[in-house]
Structures are given as C-alpha cells and as structure tokens.
C-alpha positions, 0 to 999 in steps of 0.5 A, spaced: 776 710 196 768 711 196 765 714 202 757 713 200 755 709 194 748 710 192 742 707 195 737 710 189 737 705 182 739 709 177 739 709 170 746 711 169 753 708 172 759 713 175 765 710 174 772 714 178 778 711 176 785 715 179 790 715 173 797 714 174 803 711 171 804 703 172 810 701 176 815 695 175 814 689 177 818 685 182 819 678 183 820 674 188 826 669 188 825 663 190 831 659 190 835 653 194 842 649 193 844 644 189 845 639 195 837 640 195 832 636 193 829 641 188 836 642 186 837 647 180 829 646 179 828 653 182 833 657 179 831 654 171 825 657 173 827 664 175 831 664 168 826 661 164 821 667 168 820 673 163 819 678 168 826 678 170 833 680 168 838 675 165 844 673 170 840 677 176 834 673 176 835 673 183 836 681 186 829 682 185 829 686 179 823 686 173 823 688 167 815 689 165 810 693 169 805 692 173 798 696 172 796 699 179 792 695 184 791 700 188 789 708 189 795 709 191 798 715 194 799 723 192 804 727 195 804 735 195 805 738 188 804 732 184 799 733 178 792 729 181 788 726 174 782 722 174 778 719 169 771 719 169 766 715 165 757 716 166 756 709 163 748 708 160 746 701 164 738 702 161 734 701 155 732 708 154 735 715 151 737 719 157 737 726 156 740 733 158 746 730 162 750 734 167 757 731 170 760 736 174 766 734 179 768 738 184 775 738 189 773 740 196 780 741 201 779 743 208 780 750 206 777 751 199 772 747 193 775 746 186 770 746 180 774 741 176 770 739 171 772 740 162 765 743 161 760 746 164 754 745 158 750 738 158 750 733 152 743 732 149 742 725 149 745 719 152 744 712 148 743 705 151 750 703 151 753 709 150 758 713 155 760 720 157 768 721 158 772 727 162 778 726 164 781 732 170 787 734 172 789 738 178 796 740 181 795 738 189 798 744 193 794 742 200 796 736 205 790 732 208 784 730 206 781 731 200 774 729 197 772 728 189 765 730 188 762 727 182 755 729 181 751 726 175 744 730 173 739 728 168 732 727 165 729 721 163 724 719 158 718 720 162 721 728 163 722 725 170 729 729 173 734 725 177 740 726 181 746 723 184 753 724 188 759 719 189 764 722 193 771 719 193 776 721 199 784 720 199 789 723 202 795 728 200 802 726 203 808 731 204 813 729 199 819 734 202 821 735 209 825 742 208 829 746 213 833 754 212 839 757 217 841 763 215 848 766 216 850 773 217 857 775 214 859 782 216 864 783 209 863 790 211 863 794 217 857 798 214 851 792 215 849 796 208 853 790 204 853 784 209 852 778 205 846 773 208 848 766 206 842 760 207 843 753 207 837 749 205 836 742 207 831 737 204 831 730 205 825 726 201 820 723 206 817 718 200 819 711 200 822 712 191 828 716 189 827 722 186 830 725 181 831 734 183 830 737 177 831 743 179 832 746 186 833 754 186 832 761 191 827 767 187 830 772 191 825 778 193 826 785 190 831 787 196 836 782 194 840 779 190 842 771 189 848 767 188 847 758 188 853 755 191 852 748 189 857 747 184 864 748 182 869 750 176 873 745 174 876 746 167 871 752 164 865 748 167 861 748 172 860 742 176 854 740 181 857 738 188 853 733 188 855 730 182 852 728 175 847 723 178 842 728 183 837 722 186 836 723 193 834 716 196 828 715 201 830 718 207 837 721 206 838 729 206 842 734 202 844 741 203 844 747 198 847 753 199 845 760 197 848 767 197 844 773 198 846 781 198 842 787 198 841 791 192 844 799 194 837 801 193 835 798 199 841 800 203 840 800 211 841 808 210 834 807 208 831 803 214 829 798 209 834 792 211 833 793 219 829 787 222 825 782 219 826 783 212 823 777 207 829 773 203 825 769 197 822 763 196 825 755 195 823 752 187 824 746 188 821 741 182 823 734 182 821 727 178 819 720 181 822 714 177 818 713 172 817 720 170 811 723 174 813 731 176 813 734 182 814 742 185 814 745 190 814 752 193 816 754 199 812 760 203 816 767 203 823 765 207 823 772 212 831 773 216 831 778 222 836 782 221 842 782 226 842 788 232 848 791 234 845 796 239 848 802 240 855 800 241 858 795 234 864 792 237 868 788 229 874 785 229 880 788 224 885 783 225 887 777 228 891 772 228 889 764 227 895 762 231 898 764 238 905 762 241 904 760 249 906 765 254 907 769 248 904 777 247 899 777 241 895 782 238 889 784 235 885 790 231 879 792 233 873 796 231 868 800 235 863 804 231 857 809 234 851 806 231 846 810 233 845 817 229 843 822 233 847 821 240 854 823 241 858 818 245 864 818 251 866 811 252 871 808 257 875 801 255 875 796 260 879 789 260 877 784 265 881 778 264 879 770 262 882 765 266 886 762 260 886 769 256 889 775 258 889 783 258 896 786 257 895 794 257 891 799 262 883 798 263 879 804 264 882 808 258 878 814 255 877 813 247 875 820 247 867 822 244 865 818 238 859 822 234 854 818 231 855 813 225 863 814 226 868 809 228 875 808 231 880 803 230 884 800 236 890 796 236 889 791 243 895 786 246 894 779 250 896 774 252 895 766 253 896 761 259 893 755 257 894 751 250 888 749 246 883 753 242 881 760 247 876 764 247 877 772 247 872 775 252 872 780 258 872 788 253 868 792 257 865 799 253 863 805 258 858 811 256 859 815 260 854 821 258 848 815 259 852 810 265 851 805 261 856 798 259 857 793 254 860 787 254 862 783 249 864 776 251 866 770 246 868 775 241 873 771 237 878 764 238 885 763 237 889 756 238 894 756 243 901 752 241 907 751 245 912 754 242 916 748 241 910 746 236 910 753 232 918 753 231 916 746 227 911 749 223 
C-alpha cells in the first residue's frame, strides 16, 4: 500500500509490485431444482464453464489459476519478493540513475538493492528493472522505501521516494512443555521430554516439510514422532503431513544429557538451554516458509537436601489388604551428614503399617538407603500415597512428602476375577 506518493512531477515513474504465486480460481455455483423455471439451464452453464471440474461443478472447485488481485498476506518465515521498475516517461535522456530499496522494520533498516552502481543513462520509453528478495524474520509493520535519484539534461539533480507499507503476520502458534523423567536415582542421567504443540493460524492448509529439534551442546536428542512397521519408519501423523487451518499437532522429543555435562560438574543445574525448534512448511502452491524458535530453556528439577524416590510400587492393590512399596532416600547435600527419623502420618484412605518415629541412622553426603514400607487402603478407587515425613535431628528440619504415587484399589472379588 502506497503511503505518500510524491507531489512533484518527475521525468521517471516508479512502479513496485509484489511477486507472488497465483491462486486457484473459485467459481460460485448457481443452481436450482429441475421443477423450477430455469430447469437444467444453470446446471448446463456450469458444465460448460471451462473453470469448473467435470463432475464436481457445484463444489466450488476450479482448474484455473487467477492472478493476485491485492497485496495479500505475508507471514513470518516466508520470502518477500518484489519487482521494482523505473520507467522514463519523458522525451529526453536521463543520466546517472540510482535506484535504492530499503526495508524498514521496528528494529532495523535493511538495504535490499541488488546493485549500488548508478546507470549511466536511460533513454525515453526505457526502464530499469530489479527484483529483490528478503526472508521476513520480524512480525509487525514493514515499510519498503524506494528512492530514485537522477540528473536531467540541464544538469539538475532530482530525487524522490515512495513508501510501501505492509504487515507481517504470525503463521504458527508454537507452545512447548517440558516433562522430567527420572530414569536413575542420580539426576545426571535423567531424561527430558519436550512436547511441541504447533497450530496453523493461517486461513490455508500447510504441508509440514520438517519439524526438528536442534539440541544444545549439552544434550542428545531422539525424535519420537514415528513408529517402526515391518522394518520401515512411518510417521505417527500418517503419509499426508498436511496441517489444516486452526489445527494443532503435537511433536515429542527425548533429550539426554551428555556424559561430559554431568550434574556432578555443576553445569546442568538450574536453568539450562535445551535447543531450538526448526520448522519448515509449504503452502498449497509450493511457497516455502521457515521458522526457528528462540533457544528453549528448561529449569532443572531441584530436590532440596533430601530426595525421596520410589523403587517399586504395585499398580493395583486389594482393598483392606497390606501391600508393599520400596523407597530410596538420598542425601543431596555434598558436605553435610544427616541423622534422619521417619514419621508416617495416616490419611483418610491409605494407612501406614509400621512404627512411626523410627531412627534411620546417619546418611552421609551423596549417599542413599533403601527402605521397605507397608501400607493398607480402606477406600476403593485411585488413591494417593501420602504422609511420609523425614526429620533431620541435626538441624531440626522436617521434609514432607505427599502425593508420592497413586495406586488403584479394587475389591477382593474384582481381584479374583482378574
């Protein structure tokens, strides 16, 4: 859209057009029932229309392409292409013509001119053509500034500019979630699962050519978006990787810390950089777009001074019958020895069987101990295991552990049937 065309009469005329691919022509079907007055007239006209598809005349499908009628939408990650033409509308020769094209964004000004050299002369009815390309990397208002300077036959230096403003829209909505999987009692080897939710917020379908995670130097990544069938890797989304407007697709990745970046070295503690997503897509006519997210950051889980993890627990237990679990207690401190006391607080549904207030003894730094415990549930259904308390007698500090795990409690009759 032109903002402020020049008011002064110039010998040269500047035209700027966006280069974009055509779109499929959509016909508007007009039909009626056979008993109506037109009869088969409308249907016959649609069958004779060369822009319709044979056998699907009333489905608004077209076989022809139509040239763009407006500037259209530009989305982040696409390539903006523009055709610039300077034409000599006068009857005299113009000298020293210099055409410059800059793209002004909210944060920077980019020079898009293919050549910085001036054209020696331009005869009447002749033109200077140039095509510029730019991969759009910012959202918001963009202004294409085209400046033309030249010299008349009388030696007068002339100069004018034109401004073309357009908006860059967001094509995808990307949301990420992190899940921590404790694969070992030492958090050094813990896996991190990244779920990326990608939504197409444009009004046209996309072909998702590539969605990958480029990990940081601290992690190795494995994609979990395919399954093996008969020795062949098949995408979980099927053979057609189309994402319809407003549809969302979830991608899953598993990251493992490298050995040289173990937590013992103090590198994977706190906030760490996971990597960035690289997304490549194509529109319905093959126009390519690409987006890279900023570096994704993950907060490593903190366990405090004492870490309680489960070694063994049954999935299903019988109502009012004791069941056993195995816990592991780890002293996460690197300098201080603890003297721990175990206390068990009964809940309304799950009850502890054993002596509360028992001494566990001294636990040295970075060491751990296994503990077998017995419980009993008085309520059916999915019940939460809670109520463990560990007290360090040295510092008089108590650590509370609730919602440790969940078990499914069934009656004895259901257990016998299974």
